[in-house]
C-alpha positions as CSV (number, residue, x, y, z in Angstrom):
1,M,-37.7,41.3,-26.0
2,K,-35.7,40.6,-29.1
3,F,-31.9,40.6,-28.9
4,F,-29.2,40.7,-31.5
5,L,-25.8,39.3,-30.4
6,K,-22.6,40.8,-31.8
7,I,-19.7,38.7,-30.7
8,N,-15.9,39.3,-30.8
9,L,-14.6,35.7,-31.1
10,L,-11.0,36.9,-31.0
11,K,-11.4,37.5,-27.3
12,E,-10.3,34.4,-25.4
13,N,-13.5,33.9,-23.3
14,S,-16.1,35.0,-25.7
15,L,-17.2,31.6,-27.0
16,S,-17.8,30.2,-23.5
17,V,-19.6,33.3,-22.5
18,V,-21.9,33.2,-25.5
19,K,-22.9,29.6,-24.7
20,Q,-23.9,30.7,-21.2
21,V,-25.8,33.7,-22.6
22,L,-27.7,31.5,-25.0
23,E,-28.6,29.1,-22.2
24,I,-30.1,32.1,-20.3
25,L,-32.0,33.3,-23.3
26,D,-33.2,29.8,-24.2
27,N,-34.7,29.6,-20.8
28,S,-36.5,32.9,-21.1
29,N,-39.3,34.3,-23.2
30,H,-36.9,36.4,-25.2
31,Q,-36.1,36.0,-28.9
32,Y,-32.6,36.4,-30.3
33,M,-30.5,36.3,-33.5
34,L,-26.7,35.9,-33.8
35,C,-24.4,37.9,-36.1
36,C,-23.0,35.8,-38.9
37,D,-19.5,34.4,-38.2
38,D,-18.0,31.2,-39.4
39,K,-16.2,30.7,-36.1
40,L,-19.6,30.2,-34.3
41,G,-19.5,26.6,-35.5
42,D,-22.2,24.3,-33.9
43,I,-23.6,27.2,-31.9
44,V,-25.7,28.1,-35.0
45,T,-28.6,25.6,-35.4
46,T,-32.0,25.6,-37.1
47,D,-33.3,27.3,-33.9
48,R,-30.5,29.8,-33.7
49,C,-30.6,32.1,-36.7
50,A,-27.5,33.9,-37.8
51,V,-28.0,37.1,-39.9
52,S,-26.0,40.1,-41.1
53,Q,-25.3,43.0,-38.7
54,T,-27.6,45.3,-40.5
55,E,-30.5,42.8,-40.6
56,G,-30.0,41.9,-36.9
57,I,-29.9,45.5,-35.7
58,K,-33.0,46.4,-37.7
59,W,-34.9,43.5,-36.2
60,C,-33.9,43.6,-32.5
61,D,-35.0,45.7,-29.5
62,V,-31.6,45.5,-27.8
63,I,-28.1,44.8,-29.2
64,I,-26.0,42.5,-26.9
65,T,-22.2,42.8,-27.5
66,V,-19.9,40.1,-26.2
67,G,-16.3,41.4,-26.2
68,G,-14.7,44.6,-25.1
69,D,-15.3,48.3,-25.6
70,G,-14.1,47.9,-29.2
71,T,-16.9,45.5,-30.0
72,L,-19.4,47.9,-28.6
73,L,-17.9,50.8,-30.5
74,N,-18.1,48.8,-33.7
75,V,-21.9,48.8,-33.6
76,G,-22.3,52.2,-32.0
77,E,-23.1,54.3,-35.1
78,M,-25.5,51.7,-36.6
79,A,-27.2,51.3,-33.2
80,S,-27.7,55.1,-33.1
81,D,-29.0,55.2,-36.7
82,F,-31.7,52.6,-35.8
83,N,-32.3,53.9,-32.3
84,K,-31.4,50.6,-30.6
85,P,-29.7,50.5,-27.1
86,I,-26.6,48.4,-26.5
87,F,-26.0,46.0,-23.6
88,G,-22.3,45.1,-23.4
89,I,-20.8,42.0,-21.8
90,N,-17.1,42.3,-21.1
91,T,-14.7,39.6,-22.1
92,G,-11.9,42.0,-22.8
93,H,-9.5,43.9,-20.6
94,L,-11.2,46.9,-19.1
95,G,-14.6,47.3,-20.7
96,F,-15.6,50.7,-19.3
97,L,-18.6,50.9,-21.7
98,T,-19.9,47.4,-21.0
99,A,-22.7,46.7,-18.5
100,I,-21.5,43.5,-16.9
101,E,-18.5,41.2,-16.6
102,R,-18.4,37.6,-17.7
103,N,-18.8,36.5,-14.1
104,E,-22.1,38.5,-13.7
105,L,-24.1,36.8,-16.5
106,D,-27.0,36.0,-14.2
107,L,-27.7,39.8,-14.2
108,L,-28.8,39.5,-17.8
109,K,-32.1,38.1,-16.5
110,E,-32.7,41.5,-14.9
111,I,-32.3,43.5,-18.1
112,E,-35.8,44.8,-18.0
113,N,-35.5,45.8,-14.3
114,S,-34.9,49.6,-14.2
115,D,-33.8,49.2,-10.5
116,V,-30.8,47.1,-11.7
117,F,-29.9,48.8,-15.1
118,T,-30.2,52.3,-16.4
119,V,-29.9,53.3,-20.0
120,K,-27.8,56.4,-20.7
121,R,-27.3,58.6,-23.8
122,H,-23.7,59.0,-25.0
123,H,-23.1,61.7,-27.6
124,F,-20.7,61.3,-30.5
125,I,-18.3,63.9,-31.8
126,Q,-18.4,64.6,-35.5
127,V,-15.3,65.1,-37.6
128,K,-14.9,66.5,-41.1
129,V,-11.7,66.8,-43.1
130,N,-12.0,69.7,-45.5
131,D,-15.3,69.3,-47.4
132,R,-15.6,65.5,-46.9
133,D,-18.6,63.9,-45.2
134,W,-18.9,64.0,-41.5
135,K,-17.6,61.0,-39.6
136,Y,-18.7,60.1,-36.0
137,C,-16.7,59.0,-33.0
138,L,-18.1,57.8,-29.7
139,N,-14.7,57.6,-27.9
140,D,-12.1,59.8,-29.6
141,F,-10.6,61.3,-32.7
142,V,-6.8,61.2,-32.9
143,V,-4.2,63.0,-34.9
144,S,-0.8,61.4,-34.6
145,K,2.7,61.4,-36.2
146,N,4.0,58.8,-38.6
147,I,5.8,56.1,-36.5
148,Y,9.0,56.8,-38.5
149,S,9.0,60.6,-37.9
150,N,10.1,62.6,-34.9
151,T,7.2,64.9,-34.2
152,V,4.2,66.6,-35.9
153,Q,3.5,70.3,-35.6
154,L,-0.2,71.0,-34.8
155,I,-2.2,74.1,-34.6
156,L,-5.6,74.0,-32.8
157,Q,-8.3,76.7,-32.8
158,S,-11.6,76.9,-31.0
159,N,-14.4,79.0,-32.6
160,G,-11.8,80.9,-34.6
161,S,-9.3,81.6,-31.8
162,Q,-6.0,79.8,-31.5
163,I,-5.8,77.8,-28.3
164,M,-2.8,75.5,-28.8
165,Q,0.2,75.1,-31.0
166,F,2.9,72.5,-30.3
167,S,5.2,69.8,-31.6
168,G,4.6,66.3,-30.3
169,D,3.4,62.9,-31.1
170,G,-0.2,64.1,-31.7
171,V,-3.4,65.1,-30.0
172,I,-6.6,63.3,-28.8
173,I,-10.0,64.9,-29.0
174,A,-12.3,62.7,-26.8
175,T,-15.9,62.8,-25.8
176,S,-16.7,62.6,-22.1
177,T,-17.5,58.9,-22.7
178,G,-14.1,58.4,-24.2
179,S,-12.3,60.3,-21.4
180,T,-11.5,56.9,-19.8
181,A,-9.9,55.5,-23.0
182,Y,-6.8,56.7,-24.8
183,S,-7.1,60.2,-23.3
184,L,-6.8,58.9,-19.8
185,S,-3.6,57.0,-20.7
186,V,-1.8,60.2,-21.6
187,G,-2.9,62.0,-18.5
188,G,-6.2,63.5,-19.5
189,P,-9.0,64.0,-17.0
190,I,-11.9,61.6,-16.4
191,V,-15.0,63.7,-17.3
192,D,-18.5,62.9,-16.1
193,S,-20.2,61.1,-19.0
194,D,-23.4,63.1,-18.3
195,L,-21.5,66.2,-19.5
196,E,-21.6,67.2,-23.2
197,A,-17.9,68.1,-23.6
198,M,-14.8,67.6,-25.6
199,I,-11.4,66.8,-24.0
200,I,-8.2,67.9,-25.8
201,S,-5.2,65.9,-24.7
202,P,-1.8,66.5,-26.3
203,V,0.3,63.3,-26.7
204,A,4.0,63.8,-25.7
205,P,4.1,67.5,-26.4
206,H,7.5,69.2,-26.5
207,S,6.4,71.9,-24.1
208,L,6.3,72.5,-20.4
209,N,2.8,74.0,-20.3
210,R,0.7,71.9,-22.6
211,T,-2.1,70.3,-20.5
212,S,-5.5,68.9,-21.3
213,M,-8.4,71.2,-22.0
214,V,-12.1,70.6,-21.6
215,L,-14.4,72.5,-23.9
216,G,-18.2,72.9,-23.7
217,K,-20.8,71.7,-26.2
218,D,-21.1,75.1,-28.0
219,K,-17.4,75.0,-29.1
220,H,-15.9,73.6,-32.3
221,I,-12.3,72.8,-32.9
222,T,-10.2,73.2,-36.1
223,I,-6.9,71.3,-36.4
224,S,-4.2,71.8,-39.0
225,A,-0.7,70.3,-39.3
226,S,2.0,73.0,-39.8
227,D,4.1,72.9,-43.0
228,R,7.2,73.7,-40.9
229,S,8.5,70.2,-41.7
230,D,7.8,67.5,-44.1
231,N,6.5,65.1,-41.4
232,K,3.1,63.7,-42.2
233,A,0.2,63.4,-39.7
234,Y,-2.3,60.6,-39.6
235,I,-5.9,60.6,-38.2
236,A,-8.0,57.9,-36.8
237,F,-11.7,57.7,-35.8
238,D,-12.3,55.5,-32.7
239,G,-9.0,53.8,-33.5
240,A,-9.9,52.9,-37.1
241,D,-10.1,54.3,-40.6
242,H,-6.6,55.8,-40.6
243,I,-6.0,58.5,-43.3
244,E,-3.2,60.9,-44.0
245,L,-3.4,64.6,-43.1
246,N,-1.4,67.0,-45.2
247,S,-0.4,70.6,-44.3
248,E,-3.1,72.1,-46.5
249,D,-5.9,70.0,-44.9
250,E,-8.1,71.4,-42.1
251,V,-10.0,69.2,-39.7
252,T,-13.2,70.4,-38.0
253,V,-14.4,68.7,-34.8
254,R,-17.6,69.4,-32.8
255,L,-20.0,67.6,-30.5
256,S,-22.9,66.0,-32.3
257,D,-26.6,65.8,-31.5
258,K,-26.2,62.1,-32.5
259,F,-26.2,59.7,-29.6
260,V,-26.3,56.1,-28.7
261,S,-28.0,54.5,-25.7
262,I,-26.0,52.2,-23.6
263,Y,-27.0,50.0,-20.6
264,T,-25.1,50.5,-17.4
265,L,-25.3,48.6,-14.1
266,G,-27.2,50.9,-11.8
267,K,-25.3,50.1,-8.6
268,F,-22.1,51.7,-10.0
269,G,-21.6,55.3,-10.9
270,Q,-19.1,56.1,-13.6
271,F,-16.3,57.0,-11.2
272,E,-16.9,54.0,-9.0
273,K,-16.8,51.8,-12.1
274,V,-13.5,53.3,-13.3
275,D,-12.0,52.9,-9.8
276,K,-13.2,49.3,-9.5
277,K,-11.9,48.3,-13.0
278,L,-8.5,50.0,-12.7
279,K,-7.9,48.5,-9.3
280,S,-8.7,45.0,-10.5
281,R,-6.3,45.1,-13.4
């Protein structure tokens, strides 16, 4: 197999983990390339080629990410575009999307063993602001208030019918994959990642009856910020690409047919994995 390694060297343990990973790969019949990064230093040699992310993903059979969930999310859309699966090694905090922890590196030798690892499809949500191009999120799409404002007034509709209107800090629209991320931290449910669903989780709503909702794959959501006040709303796609949302703007969110394939350690189901990781932190 051919591997492309995407490494987050801002994580404290990533460099030492990469050295161990390369030792395993050097003692195997696999080929690999590294993603260009000046911080790799003497890891890059004449026998260890460093290339751009696009070049590496095109070339490889499997993308190996070394970091946390954010590192995996960073390559998710491109991995989907080139139909390449991702194998995540966690050197971050929780790493719900990663396959193994840094103390389980020997399991990398079993990557081709379907009794050890399974590869699952994870669908994106697609988001459009007015008539702009669609953007894709694997975890979540967030509408939030300005940090200097009190609240933002939001109106949500599903397939043309209003389902929610409230003042608060914002709202999270998560995939079932992303239900263990930001949505979970505000009290949203953990949803089986095999389900094609969207989870709506209000953030600090000024209401007694605003709870999370789970919508099926045939639903689409529209979101607008009320013009009742001058407070601005901001939107983010998987925690990045923040842009301002004005009262005249309308956001459309729906589940996408687009997906990315991610390795998971076969011995743990999703809920066992969540329980194990949250208990250990």
